[in-house]
Structures are given as structure tokens and as C-alpha cells.
Legacy VTK file of the C-alpha trace (Angstrom):
# vtk DataFile Version 3.0
C-alpha trace
ASCII
DATASET POLYDATA
POINTS 310 float
0.000 0.000 0.000
1.125 3.524 -0.716
1.182 4.717 2.890
3.586 1.906 3.806
5.806 2.905 0.895
6.055 6.438 2.329
5.974 8.062 -1.124
8.443 10.772 -2.003
7.222 13.703 -4.087
9.879 15.927 -5.631
8.912 19.307 -6.988
7.941 22.896 -6.632
5.688 24.820 -4.305
4.031 27.898 -5.800
1.884 30.571 -4.194
-1.123 30.899 -6.527
-2.345 34.501 -6.546
-5.870 33.968 -7.868
-7.340 36.873 -9.813
-10.964 37.162 -10.937
-12.946 40.085 -12.338
-14.527 42.286 -9.658
-13.022 40.292 -6.783
-10.012 40.889 -4.546
-6.938 38.732 -5.166
-6.717 35.543 -3.111
-3.550 33.559 -2.351
-3.736 29.758 -2.358
-0.941 27.244 -1.724
-0.082 25.582 -5.025
2.514 23.995 -7.274
1.622 20.780 -9.073
3.857 18.330 -7.129
2.961 20.011 -3.836
-0.723 19.654 -4.723
-0.245 15.942 -5.412
1.485 15.470 -2.052
-1.329 17.383 -0.351
-3.963 15.315 -2.156
-2.314 12.082 -1.062
-2.146 13.280 2.536
-5.822 14.263 2.412
-6.601 10.712 1.314
-4.794 9.227 4.313
-1.298 8.625 2.980
1.976 9.893 4.420
3.995 11.591 1.673
7.276 13.432 1.959
7.738 16.483 -0.288
11.260 17.572 -1.222
10.979 21.163 -2.401
12.093 24.771 -2.011
10.347 27.406 0.130
11.409 30.918 0.962
11.478 32.355 4.475
8.591 34.660 3.586
4.856 34.880 4.065
4.054 32.742 1.040
6.527 30.100 2.191
5.005 29.965 5.673
1.495 29.760 4.211
2.419 26.806 2.003
4.415 24.961 4.675
1.584 25.289 7.215
-0.951 24.122 4.624
1.061 21.015 3.761
2.114 20.003 7.254
-1.414 20.446 8.600
-2.551 17.777 6.128
0.240 15.400 7.111
2.878 16.077 4.454
6.486 15.935 5.667
8.171 18.935 4.030
11.915 18.839 3.360
13.722 21.775 1.801
17.270 22.431 0.650
19.353 25.412 1.744
18.160 27.822 -0.959
17.408 31.323 0.348
15.414 32.855 -2.507
11.771 33.926 -2.329
8.938 31.435 -2.651
7.849 30.954 -6.252
4.524 32.456 -7.232
2.030 32.535 -10.073
-0.750 34.945 -10.943
-3.717 32.721 -11.785
-6.325 34.554 -13.869
-9.763 32.946 -14.010
-12.229 33.598 -16.798
-15.998 33.601 -16.425
-16.128 29.794 -16.613
-13.426 29.307 -13.969
-10.712 28.230 -16.418
-7.240 29.301 -15.353
-4.270 30.891 -17.108
-0.934 31.341 -15.335
1.885 33.912 -15.236
4.865 32.607 -13.264
7.635 34.077 -11.129
9.632 30.901 -10.460
13.155 30.037 -9.420
14.089 26.357 -9.243
17.601 25.509 -8.045
16.888 22.314 -6.089
19.942 20.622 -4.586
20.509 16.866 -4.132
17.656 14.957 -2.543
18.556 13.609 0.932
16.927 10.286 1.773
16.352 8.916 5.238
15.294 5.601 3.693
14.436 4.607 0.161
10.823 5.390 -0.757
8.609 2.755 -2.344
7.121 5.256 -4.779
8.363 8.535 -6.256
6.289 11.208 -8.001
7.459 14.302 -9.852
6.523 16.567 -12.712
5.701 20.039 -13.952
8.205 22.881 -13.508
10.507 20.753 -11.351
11.388 18.407 -14.203
12.151 21.025 -16.868
13.477 24.245 -15.275
17.230 24.193 -14.726
19.324 23.886 -12.683
16.867 22.066 -10.418
15.592 19.781 -13.187
18.974 18.029 -13.320
18.568 17.124 -9.641
15.092 15.709 -10.288
16.279 13.613 -13.218
19.232 12.282 -11.229
16.877 11.315 -8.400
14.563 9.414 -10.748
17.476 7.570 -12.306
18.858 6.631 -8.894
15.548 5.635 -7.295
13.607 3.857 -10.027
15.210 0.460 -9.400
13.945 0.547 -5.797
10.659 2.406 -6.353
7.809 2.768 -8.787
7.705 6.196 -10.429
4.894 8.479 -11.576
5.207 11.629 -13.675
2.954 14.465 -14.836
4.545 16.913 -17.307
1.875 19.561 -16.520
3.235 21.711 -19.338
3.739 25.424 -18.649
4.700 26.896 -22.042
6.023 30.138 -20.496
8.692 28.151 -18.648
9.474 25.328 -21.068
11.968 27.142 -23.293
12.533 25.849 -26.830
10.118 23.083 -27.755
12.608 20.412 -28.932
14.775 20.397 -25.764
11.629 20.540 -23.621
10.166 17.525 -25.414
13.419 15.626 -24.901
13.387 16.366 -21.150
9.724 15.371 -20.813
10.151 12.141 -22.722
13.242 11.199 -20.734
11.072 11.380 -17.606
8.327 9.404 -19.358
10.793 6.600 -20.114
11.837 6.448 -16.441
8.237 6.218 -15.206
5.718 3.465 -14.531
2.671 5.768 -14.490
2.343 8.908 -16.617
-0.530 11.362 -16.607
-0.890 14.261 -19.053
-3.654 16.498 -20.334
-4.609 16.655 -23.987
-3.443 20.296 -23.880
-0.004 19.148 -22.644
0.275 16.714 -25.530
-0.838 19.281 -28.117
1.883 21.687 -26.970
4.574 19.007 -26.980
3.571 17.550 -30.369
1.187 19.979 -32.112
0.949 17.906 -35.317
-0.081 14.627 -33.660
-3.258 13.329 -32.073
-3.059 12.878 -28.275
-3.816 9.160 -28.454
-0.953 8.539 -30.865
1.463 10.365 -28.547
0.159 8.440 -25.546
0.662 5.178 -27.427
4.256 6.064 -28.217
4.842 6.984 -24.553
3.398 3.651 -23.431
5.814 1.848 -25.755
8.710 3.756 -24.137
8.275 1.925 -20.836
5.355 3.002 -18.591
2.696 0.516 -17.529
-0.054 3.116 -17.647
-0.512 6.370 -19.562
-3.534 8.472 -18.599
-4.753 11.454 -20.612
-7.240 13.970 -19.218
-9.613 15.806 -21.551
-11.363 18.293 -19.267
-15.133 18.046 -19.465
-14.770 15.162 -21.954
-13.328 12.888 -19.272
-10.145 10.863 -19.629
-8.679 7.794 -21.252
-5.993 5.327 -20.245
-3.660 3.222 -22.334
-2.069 0.111 -20.831
-0.324 -2.918 -22.335
-3.530 -4.860 -22.973
-5.899 -2.112 -24.012
-7.566 1.285 -23.795
-10.351 2.582 -21.525
-12.309 5.841 -21.627
-14.369 7.363 -18.806
-16.648 10.369 -18.803
-16.197 13.252 -16.392
-18.889 13.634 -13.714
-21.191 16.589 -14.229
-20.466 19.294 -11.638
-20.804 23.042 -11.344
-17.279 24.359 -11.874
-15.913 26.886 -9.376
-12.485 26.864 -11.043
-10.085 24.372 -12.629
-7.092 25.119 -10.375
-5.509 21.865 -9.209
-7.863 19.589 -11.142
-5.096 17.651 -12.855
-3.186 17.284 -9.596
-6.278 15.876 -7.873
-6.639 13.461 -10.794
-3.037 12.368 -10.161
-3.424 11.917 -6.399
-6.687 10.029 -6.997
-4.862 7.782 -9.459
-2.079 6.978 -6.999
-4.568 6.434 -4.185
-6.465 3.873 -6.257
-3.314 2.145 -7.494
-2.163 1.839 -3.891
-5.512 0.330 -2.875
-4.973 -2.332 -5.550
-1.451 -3.033 -4.272
0.141 -1.763 -7.482
2.741 0.683 -6.166
6.181 -0.087 -4.786
9.060 -2.089 -6.281
7.535 -5.473 -5.479
4.406 -4.475 -7.393
6.040 -3.357 -10.646
5.427 -6.616 -12.512
1.772 -6.657 -11.432
1.392 -3.020 -12.457
2.750 -3.774 -15.919
0.255 -6.650 -16.213
-2.694 -4.594 -14.944
-6.140 -5.748 -16.104
-8.961 -3.757 -17.638
-11.261 -3.757 -14.605
-8.505 -2.400 -12.374
-7.656 0.393 -14.804
-11.337 1.297 -15.033
-11.529 1.539 -11.246
-8.400 3.704 -11.128
-9.865 6.062 -13.739
-13.155 6.326 -11.838
-11.257 7.366 -8.701
-9.159 9.853 -10.662
-12.034 11.648 -12.409
-14.092 11.711 -9.201
-11.187 13.293 -7.317
-10.801 15.937 -10.025
-14.551 16.604 -10.081
-14.647 17.342 -6.349
-11.731 19.729 -6.767
-13.218 21.768 -9.618
-16.466 22.130 -7.671
-14.769 24.464 -5.158
-12.171 27.233 -5.331
-8.444 26.540 -5.442
-6.450 23.310 -5.329
-8.677 21.705 -2.697
-8.769 17.925 -3.301
-11.116 15.534 -1.519
-10.661 13.614 1.679
-11.592 9.911 1.745
-15.217 10.435 2.742
-15.716 13.056 0.026
-14.151 10.778 -2.570
-16.363 7.863 -1.554
-19.412 10.133 -1.796
-18.347 11.304 -5.264
-17.984 7.652 -6.289
-21.382 6.777 -4.866
-19.828 4.375 -2.348
-21.317 4.077 1.148
LINES 1 311
310 0 1 2 3 4 5 6 7 8 9 10 11 12 13 14 15 16 17 18 19 20 21 22 23 24 25 26 27 28 29 30 31 32 33 34 35 36 37 38 39 40 41 42 43 44 45 46 47 48 49 50 51 52 53 54 55 56 57 58 59 60 61 62 63 64 65 66 67 68 69 70 71 72 73 74 75 76 77 78 79 80 81 82 83 84 85 86 87 88 89 90 91 92 93 94 95 96 97 98 99 100 101 102 103 104 105 106 107 108 109 110 111 112 113 114 115 116 117 118 119 120 121 122 123 124 125 126 127 128 129 130 131 132 133 134 135 136 137 138 139 140 141 142 143 144 145 146 147 148 149 150 151 152 153 154 155 156 157 158 159 160 161 162 163 164 165 166 167 168 169 170 171 172 173 174 175 176 177 178 179 180 181 182 183 184 185 186 187 188 189 190 191 192 193 194 195 196 197 198 199 200 201 202 203 204 205 206 207 208 209 210 211 212 213 214 215 216 217 218 219 220 221 222 223 224 225 226 227 228 229 230 231 232 233 234 235 236 237 238 239 240 241 242 243 244 245 246 247 248 249 250 251 252 253 254 255 256 257 258 259 260 261 262 263 264 265 266 267 268 269 270 271 272 273 274 275 276 277 278 279 280 281 282 283 284 285 286 287 288 289 290 291 292 293 294 295 296 297 298 299 300 301 302 303 304 305 306 307 308 309
């Protein structure tokens, strides 16, 4: 189970400064990997997040938010300010981002080897910290299962070709990959998302999941493909939806005993019914999150209610 593996999440924390017409700005703790760690903690797991936080108000806000949920936060010795993003919401709650990010992560100290490692987003592409993340994945993947979400931020990706190479190196090191159809269109604008996902699956992962917003999601795995619809909810905003999808995915995989080094062979032989159950958990987790402001994923009771489970 995932909680026994004590998962390690490596990646950025970002203070999301949420901006909407005719409303005062609001600051929410954010950053895709941090949101995944928070979502896992909310669901009863015990993740460790290796990240960077400044000794400022935003840093204290994020640290308090994470630790209150049960995330163990480890930081390096960097002294810069906490990264931030202005998140502008349109009338339908869809978000666009403008970032002020520094990412210089140093080597990842380990008390003991984790059973599962998750990373993604800015952490895996912005140098010099991205080199640390890649080195950690390469060092840990023999003793841990790995999940990855590119969570593409075009403003920070640099030139497309080197960015694609970095993303696909992480894909090849991973057992579980999640991406949005928008991510895939930016990375490979002349290809259909399903074709890209198929090529990624052939590169090594056991499971590639692609989110499609209101259209739901699909998963590719060695023996097939499954599509699920998104639950119908009133959208407050889309902040953190993909991260809640990811934490819901990992939660369900853990419940099926499919995370950790001893589970890798079973994960790569996963059956259709199990993948369908994982997708149901993932889209339900995302649906709860979009129904309320900010990156606010469900707890276990809320997820069971969203799934219609007593």
C-alpha cells in the first residue's frame, strides 16, 4: 500500500495569486507536485515532499498548509523567495498562469528509500533544479515505482525540442504517466493525443492516462484502452484539477497493491477492470476539486461520496 511505501514527491511549491474580475486577489498554496502530495495526505497517505520554500509569508502559508494535512516537508538550503504565479480565471473558472519561479533544487537527501516517487511540472524542466530531479529518478527507479505528470507550462518550457526531450526522458523512467490533452498538443502539435500516448506507453510506462477536461479521460495500458466520462459538476475553477486526478490515481493504485518495487510486474500486467476503477477514482477526485475554489482535493469520505460508495 502507498502509505507503507512512504511516497516521495519531488517538486515545486508555488503561491497561486488567484485573480478574478470584480473580486479581490486571493492567495492559495499551489505547485503541481505540492498539490499531489497534499492530495495524497488528504486521502490518508503519508507523503514526503522535497521542495524549495522561501522564508517569507508565502513560504510559511504553504508549509503550514502542507504540514497540517500530514505532508512531511523537506527543503534544501536555498534562500530565494517562494515561487509564485498569478492565476487569472475567466468567467467559466478556467485558469491561465503567469509565473515568477526560481528552481535551483539541490541533491535529494533520503532517510530511507521510498517505495514510490512522483514528480513533474516545472521541477522536471526548469534548470538547474531539473537536473537534480532527473538524477533522483534515475537513482531511485530500481527501488521504487515512479509516476510523472509533465503539466506543461509553455512560459517556462523554453525551446520546444529540448523541452520535449526532457519530458520524454522522464516518461521513459516512469511506470505511471498522466498528461492532459493540452499538454500533448503543446509538446507535439501535429499529432493526435492518443498517438502520442501510445508512443509513450511503448517507451516503458505501464499506464498512460490522458485527461480531456469536461470530456473525461482515457488510459492506455499494455492490454488495451479505456475511456471514462467526467462527472457533471458546477465548476468553481479548474485550479488543481489535474493534480487531484493524479493523487486520486495513486490512491487507487495503492488500494490495488500496485505501487512499490515489489508491485512493478503486477502493475505492468494490470487488467482492464482495475484500470477502469483507477480512472473512476481519478475523475471523481478531479470533479470534487473543480467544484470548489483553489487546489482543494477531496478527503476519503468526500471521494467515496463522489464515487457513490457508502
